[in-house]
N, C-alpha and C positions, 0 to 999 in steps of 0.2 A: 499360475502366472496370469490367468485371465482377469483377475481382479487387482492386479498390481500396476501402478504407474511409477516406474523408477525415474531417477534423475538422468537427464541428458545434458552434458556440458557442451554447449555449442562450440566453444573454442577447440574442442577435441573431436568434433564429429568426423573429421577426415581420418585422423590417426587412429581413432578407436571405433571406426565404423563397423569393423568385424564384430566387436563386442555388442554394439547396439543391434546389429543385424541378427546376432545370435539370440538376443532377447526377443526380437520380433518372431523368430522361428519357434521359440518356446511358448509364444502366445500371449505376451504381455498386452495389457489393455491399451498401452500407449506410453507417453513420456511427458515429464515436466521439464521444460527447456530453461536453462540458465546460461546466458551469455552467448557469444558467437558473433561472427560477421555475417551480415544479411545474406549475401549471395551464396556463400559456402553453406550456411545453415539451410537455406532454401533448397539447394540441390541435394543435400544429404537427407533432409526430411522427405523429399519427394521420392528418393530411392527407397527409404524405409517403408513409406506408404505402399509403394508398388510391390514390395516384397511380402506384404502382409495379406493373409487370407481374408481378414476383416478390417474395416476402417479403424485406424489408430486414433485414439484421443491424443492430440498434440496440444498440451496445455502450457500456460505460462502465466506468471504473476505480472500482468501488464496493467496495474492500477493506474499507471501514468503513460500508457501506450507502449508501443513496441520498443522505443528507445530506452525503456527502463531495463531491458535485458539484452537487446540486440544492437550491436554497432551498425549504424546505417539507418536505424529506425528513428522516429521522432519521439523525443521526450517531452511530455506535456506536464503542466503543473499538477500538484497533488489535489486530491478531492476537495480539501478545505479551501484551497485557492480558487478552484473552479466555482464553488458555491459563493465565495466572497466576490469574485469577478461579476457574477450575475445578480448580486443582491439588489441592485437598483432597477433591474429590468422587470417588465411585466411577465406573467407566467407564459404568455404566448411567445414573447421574445426569448425567454429562457429556454423554452422547448426548442425553438428554432436553432439557437446557437448550440445547444446540447446535441441536437441531431447532427449538426455539422461536425462537432467535436468527436462524437462516438462513431460516426461513419468513418472518420479518419482512423480511429483505433482499429475498426474492423477491417478496413481495406489494407492497412499495413500488416496486420496479423495474417490475413488470408494470403497475401503475397508471400509472406515468409513460410507459410505452410502450417501456421498455428490455427487450430479450429476451436479452441476453448480458452477463453480469458478468465482467469481466476479473480474475478471482480464482478460486481461492485462490493466494496466493504459496506456492510449494512449495520455496522456497529455505531453506537451513538456516544458522543463525547460527554458523558455524564460525570466523569472523574478526571479533573485536570492533571492529576498525578499519573495518569496512564502512560507507561513508558513505551508502548508499542503501537498505539492507535493514533491519537492526536490528528495530525494533518492528513492521515489516510482516510479519516471519516469526513463526511460532507457537513456535519453539523452537530448541534447539541440538543436537538429535539427530534422526535419521531417523524413529524411532518416533513421537515427539511430532508432528512436522510431518505425517507420513503420516496419523495418526489424525485430527487436526483438519482437514487438507485434504480427506480423503475424506468426513468428515461434512458439510463445506460443499458438496462436489460432489453428494453424494447428496441433500441437502435442496433445494438450488437446482434441480437437474434434476428432482427429484420434484415440484416446483411449476412446472415448465414454463419455467425459466430456464436457458439454457446456461451452464455454467461453463467457465473457461479457466485451466488450470494454467500457472504461469509461475515463473521465466524459464529455460527449458530451455537447456542441461543443468545449470543451477544457478549462481546469482549470489551464493551465500552467502559463499564463500571468496575474496572480492575486497576490495581496499582502494581501488578506483577506481569512481566513479560512471559507468556506461555512458552517461548523458546527456552527459557531458563528453568522455570518451575511452574507448578500448577496453580493458577489463580482460582479463588473461590468467590463466586458472586452470591453474596448473602442478602437477597431481596425476597420479599414475599411474592407469591405467584401473581397476585393481582397487580402489583407494581411492575413486574416483568411483562405482563400481558399488555399493560398500558404504554410501556416505553420500549424496552429492549426488543420485545417480540413483534412489535407493530410493523417495522420495515420488512421483516421476513414474511409476515402475513400478506403484506401488499405485494411483495416480490412473487410469492406463490400465486396470488391472484393474477399477476402479470404474465405468468407462464414461465418463470425462470427454469432452466433445464437442469441446473445443478445447485446443490447447497453444500457448503463445506462446514463440517463440525469444528468448533474450536476445542482445544484441549482445556476445557473449563469445567470446574465443579460447580453445579447449580443445585444446592440442596432442596430448593423449593419444588423442583421437578423430580430429582432423584435424591432422596434422603441419605443414600449410601455414600454420597459425595464422590463417587467415581467420576473420572473425566467423561464428558459427553461422548467422546470417541468410542467408549466401551460401555455406554449406558443404554440398555434396552428401553428404559423409561423415557429418556430424552429423545431418542430416535422415534419411539412410539408416539411421543407428543407431536413431533414434526409430521409424522405420517397421518395420525388420526385427528389431531386438533387443528392442524394447519392444512390438512388434506394435500400434502405434497406427494406427488407420484413420480417425481423425476429422480435423478441420480444423487445419492448421498455419498459424499467423499470425505475422507478424513483429512485433517491437516497433516503436515509432514510428520512422519512417524519417528524421525530422529530427534524430535524436539524434547526438551527437558520437562515439558508439561505432562508427559506420560509418567513422570515420577518413578515410583517403585516398580512399575510393570516393565519387564524385559520386552524389547521391541517386537520380537517374533511372537511371543505369547500375547502381547497387546494386539497385534495384527489379527490373530485368530479370534480373540475376544471381540474385537470390533466387528469382524465379519459375522460372528454368531449373534451380535447385538442388532444387526440390521444394516451395517455399512455396506455399500456396494463396491466402493473402490478404495484401496489402500494407497495413499500418496507418499512418494518418496521413501520407500524402504531403503535403509542403508545398504543392505546386500540382498537384492531381489532373489538371487539363487538360494541363499540361506533361508529366507522367509518362505519361499515356495517349498523347499524341502521340509521345513517345519510343518507346514500345512498338510503336506502329504503324510508325514510321519504321524500326525494327529488324526488322520483319516477324514480330514475335512473335504467334502465334496461339493463344489460350487453348483448351484442350480443355474440353468441357462439364463444368461443376462446379456443384453445388448443395449448399451446406452445410446440414446438418440444423438447421432452426430449430424449436425446441420451441414448443408452444402453452401459454402461461401458463394456470393454472387459473382465475384470476379477474382480468380486466383492467379491469372496469367499476366495481366497487364500491371506494370509497376504504378503505384499511386503517385500523386504529385507531392513529393516530399517537401519541396520548397514552399508550396502552399500550406502544408501542414505546419512547417516551422514558423511561418508567419502567423498562423492561427495560435500556435503555442505562445509566441511572444505577445500577441494581442491579449490573450486571456491572462497571461502573467502580469502584464501592465495594469489591466483592469482590476486585478485582485488586490493590489497594494492598498492598504488601509491605514489611515492616520487617526490616532486617538489622542486628541489634545490640540495643540496649535496647528492650524491649517497653513498659516502663512509663516513659514520658518525663515526669518531674515537673520541668517547667521554670518557674522563677519569673519571670525577666526576659528574655524573648527579644529578640534583636536580629537582624533579618532582613536579609540581603544578597541582592539579586536579580541573578543573572547571566543575562541574556537574549541569546542568541547573535544573534537577529535584530532586537534593539532595538525590539520592539513594546510594551514596557512592560506586560507581562502580570503577573498575580498578584493582581488586585483581589479575586477571590473568596476567595483564601486570606487576604488581609488582613482583609476584612470578617468572615470566619468567626472568625479569631483574636481580633478585637477584642471578641468576646463573652466571652472569658476573660481578656483582657489590655487594660485600658482605655488604658494608656499605651504601647501597642505602638510600637516604634521599628523603622524599616527604611530601607534605602538601596539604590538601584539603581546598580550599578557598570558604568561604560561602558568600551568598549575603550580610551579615551584614558587611563584611570586605571591606573597601574602597581601601586599599592598600595591596599588597602582603607582606608576612613576610620577614624578613631579609634573603637575599640569599648570602652566602659567595662568594666573587668575584672569587675564584678559581674553582667554580662549573659552569658547563654548565646547563643553565635553559631549561627544557623541559616542555612545557605546554600541558596538556592533556584535550581536550575539549569533553564533552559528551553532545550532543544536538540532541535529537531524534525528528523525526516528529511524531506527535500524535494528534488525533482528539480532538477538544475543547481546545487545548493548547494555540493557538494564536501565535503571533509573538515572535521572540527571545527576551528573558528577557533583560531588559535594563542593569541590573547589569552584565550580562555575556558579552555583547558588551563592556561595560566600562572596565571590567577586561582584556579582550583580548587586547584592545587598550593600556591599561597601561603596560601590560606585553610584548607587541610586541617590544618595544624598548630595552628590556633586554634579551629576550629569543633567544636561538639558534635554537630550533626546536618547532614546533607546531604539535600536533597529533590530528586528528579529528576522533572521533568514532561516527559518525552520519552525520548530515547535513554539507557537505563540504563548503557550501557558507558562513558559519559563519566566516571562516578564509581565504577564497579564495583570498581576495584582500590585504592580508598582504604582505609587501615588506621587503626584506633583511633577511628573515628567511627561513629555510627549512621547508616544510610542508609535512606531511605524512597523506594520506587519507585512512581510513579503511572502511568508509561508514556505519558501524554498530558496536555494542559493544560486539560481541560474543567472546567466549573464543578463538576460532581459529583466529579471527581478532586481538585480543590483543597479542596473542603469535607470530603471524607473524610480527606485528609491533615491538615487542621486538627483534626479530631476526635482524631487520634493525639497531638496536641501540647497541646491545652487541658488545664490542670491538673484533676485529679480533685477534685470538690467534697466 
């Protein structure tokens, strides 16, 4: 159990507290937190820590801050939006704003009882068809990703929160979601060292405490094409070539990227290959029993758990929400006509997940257009509805990056292609690569679908008075 970090469902922390306490008594290394209400989660995690003989790693995927997982926390824009927001600032101004941003991440995590943030994403967007990275990455080149990633590491760890760079040795140049199946990165080692591996090298030099392996096959480092998670060669590369002496953690072991390897067997293989921590075993009791059955004996291991600077006083959530809105607004980017004088807009919503989003955009646009017309196009419709010729067509695309989702839906790509010859403007509230190659239209990128992002986009469209 000492090398396992099972899942903790925050919404169930009170009703299943006995189960989680039992895992603590069995010696788990900690938990990865998903969901929950802030105060209830905070109280439960404090009780679990108090019951443990050794400090627990309480980790969570907070790439966008505490609000990504916990109700009551602040949700910040994704990494790509952050980089876009700061693109016109000097390096000094960027560093100053990033310090403010990631100090907010750290203070909210610490208050919740989370001491390890599974970020930054150090992957580079070198493949526009990547179904799982996209807006989660800071950029398309190693310098950008290294700069933003190291600023995040420095600030989080300076505030007592361990950072975790992921997904080694680089998930950017893939067109497969490792939640579903195993991606293969077919690049020469020299190319990997110049691009994919560069941000990890910088992160190690910055002192990152933890690195997460991706479920990735990288033949240039391990010709056997085994997933990095169970590859002695890839883990040895991280240790000996990059000189990383911190904690090596697997990605979630319930993911399809482990392919043909049964989960418990893969967990043992990972540990024997040099992984320190197994993340998200589906059944921690079963995995622990399997390790005992196979006579695996863990060597003494104590990951460095940092001490947060302030865990007791609630942070200024209202100030953090203002900061989130500010960065979200700064991030919105126009490619094409800057001065959009639109008299009669006709909006078509393309929502890949069918959630009917766009209400904030509609309400904001109604301030400038009383008779606003719009239509949501569903996957069942092959052609868009009739659009009066005197109207300017604005296509609003909602395509978010989400685990287990897979590649962009065929119907969405088809609809975008069909509408591209008629539309004047395309709005992207999510993955920008879905519309990046369109020609002859104005494109506005918001990178996510928050209220602040939609309102800022609306300000670009409302006619000048």
